[in-house]
LUMTI-580987 format. One line per 3 residues: number of its first residue (from 1); their letters; for each residue z, x, y of N, C-alpha, C. Coordinates in nm, 4 decimals, decimal comma. Atoms other than C-alpha are relative to their C-alpha. Example, Ala and Ser with C-alpha at 12.3 -4.5 7.8 and 13.67 -1.06 7.14 Angstrom:
1> as> 0,0000:0,0890:-0,1190:0,7800:1,2300:-0,4500:0,0000:0,0900:0,1200 ~ -0,0060:-0,0820:-0,1190:0,7140:1,3670:-0,1060:0,0730:-0,0770:0,1090
END
This chain:
1> miv> 0,1018:-0,0170:0,1021:4,5326:-1,9158:4,6924:-0,1397:-0,0165:0,0596 ~ 0,1299:0,0137:-0,0646:4,2516:-2,0187:4,9244:-0,0497:0,1378:0,0432 ~ 0,0382:-0,1340:-0,0434:4,2530:-1,6656:5,0639:-0,0430:0,0836:-0,1199
4> ltq> 0,0339:-0,0788:0,1185:4,2491:-1,5131:4,7160:-0,1367:-0,0355:-0,0558 ~ 0,1255:0,0415:0,0604:3,9463:-1,7140:4,6102:-0,1198:0,0278:0,0882 ~ 0,1071:-0,0161:-0,0980:3,7414:-1,6426:4,9232:-0,0920:-0,1211:-0,0018
7> nlk> 0,0800:0,1204:0,0121:3,6234:-2,0000:4,8765:-0,0115:-0,0745:0,1319 ~ -0,0038:0,0711:-0,1266:3,6860:-2,1030:5,2348:-0,0991:0,0643:0,0959 ~ 0,1045:-0,0546:-0,0863:3,3775:-2,0578:5,4507:-0,0181:-0,0893:0,1225
10> apd> 0,0329:0,0718:-0,1225:3,2911:-2,1564:5,8077:-0,1360:-0,0680:-0,0186 ~ 0,1299:0,0684:0,0138:2,9885:-2,3855:5,8648:-0,1194:0,0950:-0,0074 ~ 0,1113:-0,0953:0,0062:2,7688:-2,0758:5,9116:-0,0024:0,0804:-0,1302
13> gap> -0,0040:-0,0672:0,1292:2,8655:-1,9552:5,5608:0,0853:0,1252:-0,0033 ~ -0,0851:-0,1197:-0,0061:3,0797:-1,6638:5,6790:0,1455:-0,0396:-0,0222 ~ -0,1424:0,0330:0,0166:3,4470:-1,6455:5,5832:0,0690:-0,0075:0,1361
16> yld> -0,0799:0,0079:-0,1222:3,6996:-1,7436:5,8483:0,0758:0,1311:0,0165 ~ -0,0720:-0,1244:-0,0270:3,8399:-1,4295:6,0091:0,1394:-0,0263:0,0545 ~ -0,1288:0,0360:-0,0585:4,1233:-1,6008:6,1949:0,0489:-0,1284:-0,0665
19> pld> -0,0501:0,1209:0,0667:4,3391:-1,8471:5,9969:0,0142:-0,1190:0,0940 ~ -0,0142:0,1102:-0,0950:4,3887:-2,0495:6,3151:-0,1325:-0,0706:0,0267 ~ 0,1310:0,0632:-0,0161:4,0129:-2,1213:6,3187:-0,0312:-0,0991:-0,1118
22> ipl> 0,0250:0,0897:0,1130:4,0334:-2,3064:5,9866:0,0405:-0,1417:0,0398 ~ -0,0333:0,1376:-0,0386:4,0142:-2,6814:6,0584:0,1105:-0,0577:-0,0885 ~ -0,1107:0,0607:0,0746:4,3263:-2,8748:5,9572:-0,0502:-0,0922:-0,1100
25> tii> 0,0528:0,0903:0,1029:4,1083:-3,1214:5,7661:-0,0323:0,0749:-0,1283 ~ 0,0270:-0,0812:0,1191:4,0100:-2,8397:5,5310:0,1309:0,0444:-0,0637 ~ -0,1274:-0,0491:0,0520:4,3638:-2,7037:5,4973:0,0726:-0,1089:-0,0777
28> hns> -0,0747:0,1087:0,0622:4,5061:-3,0428:5,4068:-0,0842:-0,0837:-0,0956 ~ 0,0837:0,0699:0,0965:4,2210:-3,1479:5,1776:0,0617:0,0198:-0,1378 ~ -0,0735:-0,0116:0,1264:4,4005:-3,2263:4,8529:-0,0854:0,0574:-0,1124
31> tlh> 0,0822:-0,0575:0,1062:4,1002:-3,1158:4,6461:0,0096:0,1523:-0,0011 ~ -0,0158:-0,1455:-0,0015:4,1696:-2,7572:4,7567:0,1305:0,0437:-0,0629 ~ -0,1300:-0,0345:0,0574:4,5238:-2,7718:4,6202:-0,0121:-0,0042:-0,1525
34> ktf> 0,0149:-0,0090:0,1452:4,4754:-2,6526:4,2643:0,1173:0,0777:-0,0565 ~ -0,1060:-0,0784:0,0622:4,7352:-2,5291:4,0249:-0,0559:0,1361:-0,0392 ~ 0,0411:-0,1361:0,0320:4,7265:-2,1639:3,9269:-0,0957:0,0021:-0,1189
37> nkl> 0,0863:0,0003:0,1184:4,5770:-2,2333:3,5830:-0,1349:-0,0627:0,0291 ~ 0,1270:0,0630:-0,0339:4,3119:-2,4631:3,7272:-0,0869:0,0937:0,0829 ~ 0,0783:-0,0966:-0,0765:4,2098:-2,1843:3,9638:-0,0812:0,0896:-0,0927
40> wmr> 0,0732:-0,0852:0,0944:4,1198:-1,9624:3,6692:-0,1197:-0,0760:-0,0561 ~ 0,1086:0,0785:0,0579:3,9131:-2,2415:3,5150:-0,1079:-0,0279:0,1042 ~ 0,0947:0,0380:-0,1041:3,7525:-2,3378:3,8451:-0,0939:0,1140:0,0356
43> fgr> 0,0821:-0,1100:-0,0462:3,6280:-1,9914:3,9336:-0,0568:0,0855:-0,1123 ~ 0,0673:-0,0583:0,1143:3,5350:-1,8823:3,5844:0,0188:0,1491:-0,0208 ~ -0,0192:-0,1382:0,0419:3,4998:-1,5416:3,4244:-0,0487:0,1014:0,1026
46> ysr> 0,0516:-0,0975:-0,0964:3,3051:-1,3806:3,7105:0,1015:0,0336:0,1083 ~ -0,0949:-0,0281:-0,1067:3,5826:-1,4146:3,9636:0,1372:0,0399:-0,0536 ~ -0,1309:-0,0357:0,0552:3,8730:-1,3529:3,7263:0,0344:0,1471:0,0262
49> plm> -0,0320:-0,1398:-0,0335:3,8479:-0,9717:3,7645:0,0301:0,0181:0,1494 ~ -0,0254:-0,0082:-0,1435:3,8309:-1,0175:4,1410:0,1387:-0,0546:0,0327 ~ -0,1328:0,0573:-0,0212:4,1400:-1,2398:4,1328:0,1069:0,0990:-0,0471
52> hhk> -0,0964:-0,0993:0,0500:4,3234:-0,9809:3,9200:0,0120:0,1174:0,0973 ~ -0,0012:-0,1107:-0,0959:4,2223:-0,7069:4,1637:0,0822:-0,0371:0,1233 ~ -0,0715:0,0426:-0,1204:4,3537:-0,9048:4,4599:0,1485:-0,0188:-0,0285
55> lkn> -0,1408:0,0207:0,0335:4,6748:-1,0030:4,2839:0,0729:0,1328:-0,0203 ~ -0,0614:-0,1311:0,0230:4,7361:-0,6374:4,1970:0,0073:0,0830:0,1284 ~ 0,0123:-0,0917:-0,1129:4,6295:-0,4722:4,5234:0,0327:-0,0587:0,1373
58> ytk> -0,0280:0,0604:-0,1301:4,6860:-0,7207:4,8044:0,1500:-0,0227:0,0158 ~ -0,1399:0,0333:-0,0262:5,0212:-0,7780:4,9704:0,0132:-0,1513:-0,0101 ~ -0,0184:0,1433:0,0237:5,1409:-1,1147:4,8489:0,1350:-0,0415:0,0558
61> flf> -0,1261:0,0469:-0,0561:5,3999:-1,3059:5,0454:0,0039:-0,1518:-0,0022 ~ -0,0251:0,1433:0,0122:5,5492:-1,6493:5,0397:0,1188:-0,0342:0,0876 ~ -0,1154:0,0512:-0,0736:5,7761:-1,8483:5,2680:0,0423:-0,1306:-0,0645
64> vrd> -0,0552:0,1193:0,0651:6,0022:-2,1089:5,1126:0,1014:-0,0656:0,0931 ~ -0,0969:0,0763:-0,0776:6,2363:-2,3724:5,2477:0,1073:-0,0494:-0,0947 ~ -0,1074:0,0552:0,0815:6,5721:-2,4895:5,1196:-0,0503:-0,1294:-0,0639
67> pfv> 0,0595:0,1167:0,0661:6,4668:-2,7468:4,8564:0,0618:-0,1331:0,0419 ~ -0,0632:0,1253:-0,0413:6,7207:-3,0066:4,9666:-0,0455:-0,0396:0,1401 ~ 0,0472:0,0266:-0,1364:6,6211:-2,9761:5,3315:-0,1456:-0,0450:-0,0046
70> rii> 0,1416:0,0342:0,0146:6,2560:-2,9937:5,2253:-0,0175:-0,1451:-0,0446 ~ 0,0094:0,1377:0,0498:6,3087:-3,3199:5,0345:0,0457:-0,0990:0,1065 ~ -0,0490:0,0891:-0,1061:6,5129:-3,4768:5,3140:-0,1036:-0,0102:0,1113
73> saf> 0,1021:-0,0014:-0,1043:6,2486:-3,3744:5,5664:-0,1211:-0,0839:-0,0406 ~ 0,1144:0,0779:0,0487:5,9694:-3,5221:5,3530:0,0306:-0,1488:0,0058 ~ -0,0385:0,1413:-0,0023:6,1570:-3,8506:5,3166:0,0027:-0,0530:0,1431
76> rdk> -0,0101:0,0448:-0,1400:6,2356:-3,8765:5,6877:-0,1371:-0,0097:0,0652 ~ 0,1312:-0,0052:-0,0635:5,8840:-3,7822:5,7907:-0,0922:-0,1125:-0,0468 ~ 0,0965:0,0947:0,0563:5,7055:-4,0268:5,5617:0,0521:-0,1420:-0,0186
79> fvk> -0,0494:0,1330:0,0371:5,9392:-4,3199:5,4974:0,1043:-0,0612:0,0931 ~ -0,1006:0,0580:-0,0898:6,2023:-4,3627:5,7711:-0,0674:-0,0825:0,1090 ~ 0,0791:0,0741:-0,0986:5,9454:-4,4699:6,0310:-0,1205:-0,0600:-0,0725
82> pdk> 0,1172:0,0600:0,0661:5,6534:-4,6993:5,9455:-0,1185:0,0966:-0,0056 ~ 0,1179:-0,0835:0,0207:5,3662:-4,4979:5,8004:-0,0904:-0,0751:-0,0974 ~ 0,0886:0,0856:0,0810:5,0779:-4,7121:5,6736:-0,0492:0,0709:-0,1253
85> yfy> 0,0576:-0,0722:0,1129:4,9205:-4,4479:5,4533:0,1034:0,0228:-0,1099 ~ -0,1003:-0,0332:0,1013:5,2390:-4,3375:5,2782:0,0641:-0,1243:-0,0604 ~ -0,0507:0,1249:0,0578:5,3622:-4,6941:5,2368:-0,0982:-0,0507:-0,1052
88> nmy> 0,1004:0,0529:0,0930:5,0353:-4,8021:5,0742:-0,0167:0,0875:-0,1238 ~ 0,0250:-0,0907:0,1120:4,9948:-4,4915:4,8574:0,1227:0,0224:-0,0881 ~ -0,1185:-0,0393:0,0756:5,3551:-4,4260:4,7538:0,1167:-0,0971:0,0142
91> gsv> -0,1177:0,0826:-0,0259:5,6175:-4,6475:4,9159:0,0021:-0,1295:-0,0780 ~ 0,0036:0,1274:0,0727:5,5033:-4,9747:4,7629:0,0202:0,0219:-0,1499 ~ -0,0196:-0,0338:0,1421:5,4906:-4,8090:4,4191:0,1481:0,0246:-0,0276
94> mlr> -0,1427:-0,0304:0,0176:5,8455:-4,6770:4,4614:0,0848:-0,1262:0,0107 ~ -0,0762:0,1249:-0,0149:5,9714:-5,0165:4,5793:-0,0120:-0,0862:-0,1255 ~ 0,0183:0,0794:0,1231:5,8207:-5,1921:4,2762:0,0774:0,0614:-0,1160
97> rya> -0,0570:-0,0672:0,1154:5,9447:-4,9334:4,0316:0,1522:0,0158:0,0072 ~ -0,1418:-0,0371:-0,0078:6,2915:-4,8465:4,1628:0,0871:-0,0968:0,0795 ~ -0,0782:0,0997:-0,0740:6,3945:-5,1322:4,3945:-0,0157:-0,1376:-0,0640
100> nis> 0,0226:0,1249:0,0740:6,2831:-5,3983:4,1440:-0,0574:-0,1100:0,0882 ~ 0,0703:0,0979:-0,0830:6,0597:-5,5698:4,3995:-0,1375:-0,0188:-0,0628 ~ 0,1256:0,0211:0,0722:5,7767:-5,7241:4,2011:-0,1179:-0,0199:0,0955
103> ktp> 0,1077:0,0238:-0,0982:5,5734:-5,8372:4,5043:0,0409:0,0667:0,1306 ~ -0,0337:-0,0719:-0,1232:5,5948:-5,5800:4,7804:-0,0820:-0,0563:0,1156 ~ 0,0769:0,0445:-0,1167:5,4880:-5,6735:5,1330:-0,1324:0,0758:0,0089
106> dsv> 0,1336:-0,0589:-0,0080:5,1215:-5,6056:5,2063:-0,0095:0,1178:0,0966 ~ 0,0064:-0,1083:-0,0982:5,1928:-5,3761:5,4998:0,1391:0,0556:0,0255 ~ -0,1271:-0,0634:-0,0326:5,4621:-5,1359:5,6094:0,0696:-0,0745:0,1132
109> eea> -0,0590:0,0764:-0,1097:5,5120:-5,3409:5,9260:0,0710:-0,1232:-0,0532 ~ -0,0586:0,1191:0,0624:5,5758:-5,6522:5,7177:0,1274:0,0369:-0,0766 ~ -0,1171:-0,0447:0,0758:5,8161:-5,4611:5,4930:0,1165:0,0290:0,0941
112> fte> -0,1069:-0,0329:-0,0946:6,0143:-5,3273:5,7900:0,0539:-0,1262:0,0669 ~ -0,0427:0,1264:-0,0615:6,0225:-5,6738:5,9517:0,0915:-0,0771:-0,0937 ~ -0,0804:0,0712:0,1000:6,1620:-5,8190:5,6284:0,1241:0,0799:-0,0421
115> gir> -0,1167:-0,0820:0,0342:6,4198:-5,5394:5,6086:-0,0133:0,0708:-0,1334 ~ 0,0248:-0,0685:0,1274:6,2600:-5,3912:5,2977:-0,0388:0,1437:0,0314 ~ 0,0242:-0,1419:-0,0272:6,2857:-5,0156:5,3200:0,0296:0,0822:-0,1241
118> lsf> -0,0200:-0,0932:0,1100:6,2581:-4,7383:5,0730:0,1271:0,0795:0,0268 ~ -0,1215:-0,0809:-0,0169:6,5890:-4,5617:5,0149:-0,0271:0,1429:-0,0475 ~ 0,0104:-0,1389:0,0436:6,6369:-4,1901:4,9663:0,0170:0,0082:-0,1519
121> thf> -0,0210:0,0044:0,1455:6,7603:-4,2716:4,6139:-0,1290:-0,0370:-0,0713 ~ 0,1286:0,0380:0,0608:6,4279:-4,4437:4,5351:-0,0962:0,1187:0,0011 ~ 0,0885:-0,1151:-0,0142:6,2410:-4,1391:4,6623:0,0348:0,1081:-0,1025
124> iky> -0,0439:-0,1011:0,0968:6,4476:-3,9004:4,4467:-0,0352:-0,0436:-0,1422 ~ 0,0354:0,0498:0,1339:6,4005:-4,1200:4,1385:-0,1493:0,0167:-0,0255 ~ 0,1452:-0,0151:0,0112:6,0262:-4,1165:4,2024:-0,0364:0,1461:-0,0281
127> lld> 0,0312:-0,1420:0,0180:6,0197:-3,7370:4,2301:0,0431:0,0523:-0,1363 ~ -0,0520:-0,0473:0,1285:6,2236:-3,6912:3,9118:-0,0621:-0,0697:-0,1201 ~ 0,0606:0,0775:0,1083:6,0305:-3,9461:3,7063:-0,1206:0,0758:-0,0572
130> pqt> 0,1139:-0,0722:0,0593:5,7956:-3,7671:3,4590:-0,1327:-0,0745:0,0155 ~ 0,1212:0,0814:-0,0146:5,5475:-4,0542:3,4996:-0,0684:0,0257:0,1350 ~ 0,0523:-0,0165:-0,1357:5,5029:-3,9720:3,8692:-0,1168:0,0971:0,0063
133> eee> 0,1062:-0,1002:-0,0094:5,2955:-3,6560:3,8286:-0,1231:-0,0365:-0,0807 ~ 0,1145:0,0412:0,0798:5,0739:-3,8188:3,5696:-0,0880:-0,0975:0,0766 ~ 0,0748:0,0971:-0,0785:4,9695:-4,0783:3,8235:-0,0817:0,0712:0,1062
136> kpf> 0,0816:-0,0526:-0,1087:4,7017:-4,0198:4,0783:0,0051:-0,1000:0,1128 ~ -0,0193:-0,1379:-0,0395:4,7349:-3,9387:4,3546:0,1473:0,0364:-0,0019 ~ -0,1361:-0,0515:-0,0119:5,0455:-3,7244:4,3434:0,0004:0,0924:0,1213
139> neh> -0,0056:-0,0815:-0,1207:5,1511:-3,5627:4,6695:0,0596:0,1364:-0,0333 ~ -0,0429:-0,1343:0,0396:5,1687:-3,1911:4,5954:0,1028:0,0601:0,0949 ~ -0,1009:-0,0512:-0,0936:5,3851:-3,1337:4,9050:0,1418:-0,0286:-0,0479
142> wqq> -0,1323:0,0365:0,0508:5,6732:-3,2901:4,7122:0,0320:0,0728:-0,1302 ~ -0,0201:-0,0713:0,1255:5,6344:-3,0665:4,4090:0,0910:0,1210:0,0223 ~ -0,0886:-0,1159:-0,0091:5,8812:-2,7874:4,3348:-0,0815:0,1245:0,0371
145> myr> 0,0693:-0,1206:-0,0466:5,7906:-2,4561:4,4995:-0,0433:0,0896:-0,1160 ~ 0,0370:-0,0893:0,1107:5,7930:-2,2683:4,1703:-0,1248:-0,0502:-0,0712 ~ 0,1199:0,0541:0,0639:5,5216:-2,5020:4,0452:-0,1204:0,0057:0,0924
148> lch> 0,1101:-0,0112:-0,0963:5,3147:-2,4754:4,3621:-0,0465:0,1443:0,0166 ~ 0,0304:-0,1387:-0,0379:5,3327:-2,1000:4,4181:0,0120:0,0997:-0,1146 ~ 0,0001:-0,0771:0,1241:5,3895:-1,9660:4,0653:0,0605:0,1401:0,0100
151> pcq> -0,0605:-0,1333:-0,0112:5,6365:-1,6818:4,1300:0,0195:0,0698:-0,1342 ~ -0,0112:-0,0655:0,1314:5,6585:-1,6190:3,7543:-0,1324:0,0648:-0,0411 ~ 0,1309:-0,0581:0,0310:5,2845:-1,5446:3,7368:-0,0465:0,0978:0,1077
154> iey> 0,0408:-0,0852:-0,1112:5,2406:-1,3825:4,0786:0,1206:0,0813:0,0440 ~ -0,1091:-0,0859:-0,0461:5,4549:-1,0839:4,1713:-0,0105:0,0140:0,1516 ~ 0,0025:-0,0041:-0,1457:5,5138:-1,1525:4,5391:0,0688:0,1264:0,0498
157> dfi> -0,0587:-0,1184:-0,0612:5,5823:-0,8473:4,7519:0,1115:-0,0377:0,0970 ~ -0,0993:0,0447:-0,0972:5,7866:-1,0514:4,9954:0,0135:-0,1516:-0,0092 ~ -0,0274:0,1438:-0,0050:5,9509:-1,3928:4,9858:0,0978:-0,0225:0,1141
160> gkl> -0,0832:0,0309:-0,1157:6,0851:-1,5184:5,3156:0,0471:-0,1439:-0,0056 ~ -0,0536:0,1362:-0,0056:6,2820:-1,8288:5,4003:-0,0264:-0,0580:0,1387 ~ 0,0222:0,0678:-0,1268:6,2026:-2,0818:5,6688:0,1261:0,0023:0,0856
163> etl> -0,1277:0,0019:-0,0716:6,5716:-2,0846:5,7601:0,0265:0,1302:0,0752 ~ -0,0152:-0,1300:-0,0678:6,5520:-1,7156:5,8585:-0,1379:0,0530:0,0397 ~ 0,1401:-0,0313:-0,0272:6,1899:-1,7207:5,9726:-0,0178:0,1157:0,0986
166> ded> 0,0168:-0,1062:-0,1002:6,2306:-1,4983:6,2803:0,0245:0,1381:-0,0598 ~ -0,0334:-0,1300:0,0589:6,4023:-1,2144:6,0930:-0,0965:0,0353:-0,1130 ~ 0,0867:-0,0272:0,1150:6,1880:-1,2505:5,7815:-0,1420:0,0344:0,0438
169> teh> 0,1343:-0,0300:-0,0494:5,8626:-1,2533:5,9772:-0,0054:0,1402:0,0593 ~ -0,0077:-0,1352:-0,0561:5,9691:-0,9411:6,1646:-0,0042:0,1041:-0,1125 ~ -0,0022:-0,0913:0,1147:6,0424:-0,7715:5,8303:-0,1375:0,0044:-0,0684
172> llk> 0,1320:0,0052:0,0636:5,7097:-0,8879:5,6816:-0,1028:0,0767:0,0825 ~ 0,0951:-0,0722:-0,0850:5,5138:-0,7568:5,9795:0,0188:0,1510:-0,0118 ~ -0,0252:-0,1431:0,0221:5,6819:-0,4164:5,9268:-0,0591:0,0445:-0,1333
175> ilg> 0,0562:-0,0320:0,1323:5,5870:-0,4215:5,5576:-0,1516:0,0122:0,0085 ~ 0,1457:0,0012:-0,0136:5,2280:-0,5002:5,6554:-0,0512:0,1049:0,0986 ~ 0,0394:-0,0989:-0,0998:5,2302:-0,2305:5,9238:-0,0608:-0,0633:0,1240
178> ldn> 0,0565:0,0727:-0,1136:5,1506:-0,4885:6,1891:0,1013:-0,0254:0,1109 ~ -0,1067:0,0311:-0,0961:5,4790:-0,4929:6,3800:-0,0302:0,0509:0,1410 ~ 0,0376:-0,0483:-0,1335:5,3240:-0,2940:6,6685:-0,1168:-0,0784:0,0590
181> yih> 0,1185:0,0728:-0,0448:5,0256:-0,5309:6,6918:0,0233:-0,1502:0,0169 ~ -0,0231:0,1443:0,0006:5,1572:-0,8795:6,6236:0,1479:-0,0262:0,0202 ~ -0,1387:0,0408:-0,0211:5,4736:-1,0414:6,7491:0,0087:-0,1499:-0,0228
184> fpp> -0,0190:0,1408:0,0326:5,5842:-1,3690:6,5990:0,0769:-0,0659:0,1135 ~ -0,0729:0,0653:-0,1099:5,6841:-1,6132:6,8733:0,1373:-0,0479:-0,0461 ~ -0,1349:0,0430:0,0410:6,0591:-1,6857:6,8695:0,0073:-0,1509:-0,0174
187> g> -0,0120:0,1414:0,0332:6,1640:-2,0209:6,7237:0,0927:-0,0772:0,0837
END
């Protein structure tokens, strides 16, 4: 959606021409992650026709990952090893709410030393709890893909899977007419 809005500009005010030039700090800035409906409100009536034009005329593609693998990966990446940020922002909340620990350790190191660790079950309960999304901050990386990428509102021309990335990328490059110019590095 960042590409559709043309809201991403380099320090000189020009749009980024190469996606690899976009600083990671901008890509992972949670304020840029807006839901589809909030995008309409954010950019108002002047850009709505432009958004419609792009949604109708641009090639839209999406890559998804097996949802179970995605959840397991998120849990392993953020909670199996000590991670100060994720413990403070989410882990301690999950421990209080789902492990019935009223006073959680002050640090992730202290929690690990005491043998207090978040379980995968706690993580799943947190993700399924309706109260979770109402709280701030909510980590949008854990949200369901259909709610992040809105396939019911956006008619994607191509949906690839991470599990078949090599083949799907090759097919996408053919659709885009770029297969003679760009070669995706093998995985």
